[in-house]
C-alpha positions as CSV (number, residue, x, y, z in Angstrom):
1,M,-20.9,-8.0,-0.2
2,I,-20.8,-5.0,-2.7
3,A,-18.8,-2.4,-1.0
4,P,-20.9,1.2,-1.3
5,T,-20.1,3.7,-3.9
6,I,-18.2,7.0,-3.5
7,P,-20.7,9.1,-3.4
8,E,-22.1,7.2,-0.9
9,L,-19.3,7.1,1.5
10,V,-18.5,11.0,0.9
11,T,-21.7,11.4,2.3
12,R,-21.6,8.7,5.3
13,A,-18.0,10.6,5.7
14,A,-19.6,14.1,6.1
15,D,-20.9,12.1,9.1
16,H,-17.7,11.9,11.0
17,P,-16.8,14.5,13.7
18,F,-12.9,14.3,12.0
19,L,-13.3,13.1,8.0
20,G,-16.5,15.7,7.4
21,E,-14.2,18.5,7.0
22,H,-11.9,17.1,4.4
23,L,-13.5,14.3,2.9
24,T,-15.5,15.8,-0.3
25,L,-16.5,14.9,-3.7
26,G,-14.0,16.7,-6.0
27,T,-15.1,18.4,-9.3
28,G,-14.0,18.6,-13.2
29,T,-12.2,15.2,-13.8
30,H,-12.1,13.9,-10.5
31,H,-16.2,14.6,-10.1
32,A,-16.0,10.7,-9.5
33,E,-14.1,10.2,-7.3
34,A,-13.3,11.7,-3.7
35,V,-10.6,14.0,-2.4
36,A,-9.2,15.6,0.4
37,R,-8.5,18.8,1.5
38,R,-6.3,20.1,4.0
39,N,-4.5,22.8,4.4
40,G,-4.5,24.2,1.4
41,V,-4.1,21.0,-0.4
42,E,-6.2,19.3,-2.9
43,L,-4.8,15.4,-2.4
44,L,-6.2,12.8,-4.8
45,S,-6.2,9.0,-4.4
46,A,-3.4,6.8,-7.4
47,Y,-2.6,3.1,-7.5
48,E,0.5,1.6,-8.0
49,P,-0.4,-2.3,-9.1
50,I,1.7,-5.8,-7.3
51,Y,1.6,-8.2,-10.4
52,D,1.5,-11.9,-9.9
53,I,3.7,-12.2,-12.5
54,S,3.7,-16.4,-12.5
55,V,0.2,-17.1,-14.1
56,H,1.0,-16.5,-17.0
57,G,4.4,-18.9,-17.2
58,G,7.8,-18.8,-18.8
59,A,9.9,-16.1,-19.4
60,Q,8.2,-12.7,-20.5
61,S,10.4,-9.5,-21.9
62,L,8.6,-5.6,-20.9
63,T,11.3,-3.9,-24.1
64,A,8.4,-4.2,-26.6
65,D,6.1,-2.2,-24.6
66,L,6.1,-0.9,-21.0
67,S,2.4,0.6,-21.3
68,L,1.4,-3.3,-22.4
69,A,3.0,-4.6,-18.7
70,S,-0.4,-5.8,-17.2
71,R,-0.2,-8.4,-20.1
72,F,2.5,-10.4,-17.4
73,G,0.4,-11.2,-14.9
74,D,-2.2,-10.2,-12.5
75,E,-3.3,-7.9,-10.1
76,L,-2.5,-9.1,-6.6
77,G,-3.4,-6.0,-5.2
78,F,-3.2,-1.8,-5.2
79,Q,-0.7,0.1,-3.2
80,A,-1.8,4.0,-2.7
81,V,-0.4,6.6,-3.6
82,T,-1.0,9.9,-2.7
83,L,-1.1,12.8,-5.5
84,R,-1.5,16.2,-5.1
85,E,-3.8,19.2,-7.4
86,Q,-1.4,21.4,-8.6
87,D,-2.2,24.2,-11.6
88,G,-4.6,21.6,-13.0
89,K,-2.0,18.8,-13.5
90,A,-2.4,15.7,-10.9
91,E,1.1,14.9,-9.2
92,L,3.2,12.4,-6.5
93,F,2.9,14.0,-3.3
94,D,4.2,12.9,-0.2
95,P,1.7,14.5,2.9
96,F,4.1,13.5,5.3
97,A,7.2,15.2,4.2
98,D,7.2,18.8,6.1
99,T,7.8,18.2,9.8
100,L,4.7,17.9,11.6
101,D,3.8,17.6,15.8
102,D,1.5,13.9,16.1
103,P,-1.0,15.0,16.3
104,E,-1.1,16.3,13.2
105,L,0.2,13.5,12.0
106,V,-1.9,11.4,12.5
107,A,-5.1,13.1,11.7
108,L,-3.2,13.0,8.5
109,D,-2.3,9.8,8.0
110,R,-5.9,8.6,9.1
111,C,-7.6,11.1,6.2
112,V,-5.6,9.8,3.6
113,R,-5.5,6.2,4.7
114,A,-9.7,7.1,4.7
115,L,-9.5,8.8,1.3
116,H,-7.3,6.2,-0.7
117,T,-9.6,3.3,0.6
118,I,-13.2,5.2,-0.2
119,N,-11.9,5.4,-3.4
120,F,-10.6,1.7,-3.5
121,L,-13.5,0.1,-2.2
122,G,-15.8,2.7,-3.2
123,S,-14.7,2.3,-7.3
124,Q,-15.5,-1.9,-6.4
125,Q,-11.4,-2.2,-7.3
126,H,-10.3,-6.1,-6.8
127,G,-7.7,-7.2,-5.4
128,L,-6.2,-6.4,-1.8
129,L,-5.8,-2.4,-1.2
130,F,-1.5,-1.7,0.7
131,L,-1.8,1.4,2.6
132,R,1.6,2.7,4.4
133,V,2.3,3.9,7.8
134,H,3.9,6.5,9.3
135,E,6.8,5.8,11.7
136,R,6.2,8.1,13.4
137,L,2.2,7.3,13.3
138,L,3.8,3.6,14.7
139,K,4.9,5.5,17.9
140,S,2.4,8.1,18.1
141,V,-0.6,6.0,19.1
142,R,0.5,3.6,22.0
143,Y,-1.8,1.2,21.8
144,D,-4.5,-0.8,19.9
145,H,-3.3,-0.5,16.5
146,G,-6.1,-0.4,14.8
147,R,-8.8,0.0,16.1
148,H,-9.8,3.5,15.2
149,F,-9.4,2.9,11.1
150,S,-11.0,-0.4,11.7
151,N,-14.2,0.9,13.5
152,V,-14.8,3.5,10.8
153,L,-14.6,0.9,8.0
154,V,-17.1,-0.7,9.5
155,S,-19.5,2.1,10.1
156,F,-18.7,2.7,6.4
157,G,-19.9,-1.0,5.8
158,L,-16.4,-1.9,4.3
159,N,-14.3,-4.8,4.7
160,P,-11.0,-3.7,6.8
161,G,-9.8,-7.8,5.3
162,R,-9.4,-5.8,1.8
163,V,-6.6,-3.8,3.8
164,V,-3.1,-4.2,3.4
165,I,-1.4,-2.1,6.7
166,E,2.2,-2.0,5.3
167,L,4.6,-1.3,8.1
168,P,8.0,1.0,7.6
169,A,11.0,-1.1,7.2
170,A,12.8,0.8,11.4
171,A,9.3,-0.8,12.3
172,V,10.6,-4.8,10.9
173,A,14.2,-4.1,12.5
174,H,12.4,-3.9,16.0
175,R,11.4,-7.7,16.2
176,T,9.4,-7.3,19.8
177,F,7.7,-4.3,18.3
178,V,6.5,-5.7,14.7
179,G,5.8,-8.7,16.6
180,Y,3.0,-6.4,18.5
181,L,2.4,-4.1,15.8
182,T,1.3,-7.5,13.9
183,Q,-1.0,-9.0,16.3
184,S,-2.6,-5.6,17.2
185,Y,-3.5,-4.7,13.2
186,Q,-4.7,-8.7,12.4
187,R,-7.1,-8.1,15.7
188,H,-8.8,-5.8,14.0
189,G,-9.7,-7.5,11.0
190,F,-6.7,-6.2,8.1
191,K,-3.7,-7.9,7.3
192,V,-0.2,-7.2,7.6
193,A,3.4,-6.2,5.2
194,G,6.5,-5.5,6.1
195,N,9.8,-3.9,4.6
196,L,12.0,-5.7,5.3
197,P,15.0,-3.3,6.4
198,N,17.7,-6.0,4.6
199,A,17.8,-9.1,3.0
200,G,19.1,-10.2,6.7
201,Q,16.4,-9.2,8.3
202,I,14.3,-12.5,6.9
203,L,15.8,-14.6,8.6
204,S,14.2,-12.9,11.9
205,V,10.3,-13.4,10.2
206,S,10.3,-16.4,12.1
207,D,9.6,-15.4,15.6
208,M,7.9,-12.2,15.0
209,A,4.2,-12.9,14.4
210,R,2.5,-14.1,11.4
211,L,3.2,-11.3,8.8
212,D,0.9,-12.0,6.2
213,F,3.3,-10.6,3.2
214,L,6.6,-9.4,3.0
215,K,8.0,-6.7,1.1
216,M,11.9,-5.9,-0.6
217,D,13.1,-3.9,-2.1
218,A,14.1,-5.0,-5.8
219,S,17.6,-2.8,-6.7
220,A,19.2,-4.0,-3.0
221,A,18.7,-7.5,-3.8
222,L,19.5,-7.7,-6.5
223,R,22.4,-6.3,-5.5
224,D,23.9,-7.8,-3.3
225,S,22.9,-11.3,-4.7
226,M,20.5,-11.8,-2.1
227,V,17.0,-13.1,-4.6
228,K,17.8,-16.2,-4.6
229,P,18.4,-16.5,-1.0
230,L,15.8,-14.4,-0.8
231,V,12.8,-16.4,-2.4
232,S,13.6,-19.9,-0.9
233,Y,13.2,-18.3,2.9
234,A,9.9,-17.1,1.8
235,A,9.0,-20.4,0.4
236,R,10.0,-22.1,3.7
237,L,8.0,-19.7,5.5
238,R,4.9,-19.7,3.1
239,I,4.5,-15.4,3.5
240,P,4.6,-13.9,0.0
241,L,7.5,-12.4,-0.8
242,I,6.4,-9.2,-2.8
243,F,9.5,-7.2,-4.5
244,N,8.8,-3.1,-5.1
245,R,10.6,-0.7,-6.7
246,V,11.1,-2.7,-9.2
247,V,12.5,0.7,-11.7
248,D,13.0,-1.3,-15.0
249,A,12.9,-4.0,-17.3
250,P,16.7,-5.2,-17.4
251,Q,15.3,-5.6,-13.1
252,F,12.2,-7.0,-14.0
253,E,14.1,-9.5,-16.0
254,Q,16.6,-10.7,-13.5
255,L,13.7,-10.9,-10.8
256,Q,12.6,-13.5,-13.6
257,Q,14.7,-15.9,-13.2
258,Y,14.6,-16.5,-9.6
259,D,11.0,-17.4,-10.0
260,V,10.1,-14.6,-8.1
261,R,6.1,-14.2,-7.7
262,F,5.1,-10.9,-7.0
263,V,6.8,-7.7,-8.1
264,Q,5.9,-3.6,-8.5
265,G,7.2,-0.6,-9.1
266,P,7.3,2.2,-11.7
267,V,8.1,-0.2,-14.3
268,F,5.1,-1.2,-14.6
269,A,3.4,2.2,-15.8
270,T,4.6,5.6,-17.2
271,Q,2.4,7.8,-15.2
272,P,0.3,6.9,-11.8
273,S,-3.0,5.3,-12.3
274,A,-5.4,7.7,-11.5
275,A,-8.1,6.7,-8.4
């Protein structure tokens, strides 16, 4: 089934009691995408690719031309990031950096996730969409995590199965809590990724609900010489392991030595990719 287009989705959002107040089509250079306006700030979508570097085989080098990083693999999916329009330029922006009360946090999180999903699926983009969830939102919503977002997507004609809810490391550190969250989101049709707070935490994963993906900070894993054990244990669990925040070519080439399959990070783009 082909997803509705971005203009069609923005039109549907106009009838939503909350999203209709904040989502609209952009103007100027952003006329083909949805934007969110909240508290005087215009928010935009950008996406960081997650590459499967096993598809081409053999050692590759990024040193020659970082702009050609896409030749090293196919995209498993994309990590959504938020941009802010400032003086005619789009810059990376953390909408949750300010201190917010819980109701405002929940509202902003739902607005941003809807924005990124509309721009991603409405543009007929391939692969999975990874969406981060703020730790405080997980605690603010008392039960049935994922129900509201799933209902919104289904009502818009979108498939929750294309979306990966990414749990923060603080949530993954609590075995019982992450098990409950994983089951709840999966029950509502989403896939779930968990950020490992440290390499040793992977030993507890087998006791959790079945995560669909694991993510680990590449710098930390390389610093602690834990890449090989992590790859081996994740293979035993049969859970795909993504090394994120790869910052430069030497890190990328070190990861390749250990048969790492999935990678993402700033090294693969000189600037954020627009929606």
